[in-house]
C-alpha positions, 0 to 999 in steps of 0.5 A: 214531769213532762212527758215526750211529745208525741210525733207524727211517724210514718206508717207503711201499709201492707201490701195489697194482692192486685186480684182484690183490691182492697175496699176504701175505708172513709176518710176520718173526716168523713166518717167524723162529720157523719156525728156531727163533728168536722175537722178546720184547719189551721189556718181556718183557725187563725181566722176564727179566734178573735171570732168572741162566739168560738171557744176552743177547747184544749184535751190535752194533759199535763204536755199544755204544762210544758208545751204552751197552748192556743192564746185563749183556748180553755182547757179541759184535761181527756184523762176527767173529760167525761167529769167535767161535762156540765161544767164544760156546756156552763162555759161554754153556753153562748159560743156558737163553734167549739174546736177541740183539739190535743195533741195532733188530733187523732185520738182524744180529741175526736173522741171528746168532741164526739164525747161533747156532743153526745151530751148536748144531744142528750142535756135538757140545757140550753146551748148555743153550740152549732158546730163541734170541730178538731184541729186538723193535726192537733197542738203539734201541727197548729206551733209546727205551721208556724201559729203563736202560742201562748206560754203562760200559767194562767187556768182559763187562759186570758188570750192575751199573750203570743 
């Protein structure tokens, strides 16, 4: 059964004391970049999506079935992602750029991207992957920005739907 889609809610930050300024924490993209993973916007991904050297990795679980997906994306659910690392490496061996996403790209997408980056750095096998990125705002942001989605049930998606 499909679960309701996650939505991002505004969060109020606690009031800060004027006598003691809060230290600036690094932005999420800065932290990810230090770990070798960066972010890409939906607009940037639109220009990348037709490049055969780019693979989109959807790590949502059952939301993919209920909410559609980005045409041509590969689906590797986050709940079994670690067990499928060798399979994912084989499927993306010839790709130069991997773009990971989940519903909001706040937890599962970035976590799986880091996990795969770690796997590649430790693996002895050959890979053309040069860049691992995460889609800002995830699938929900992609769809809300009016980008085309695919509702096919093909696994993997052949990318011919819109």
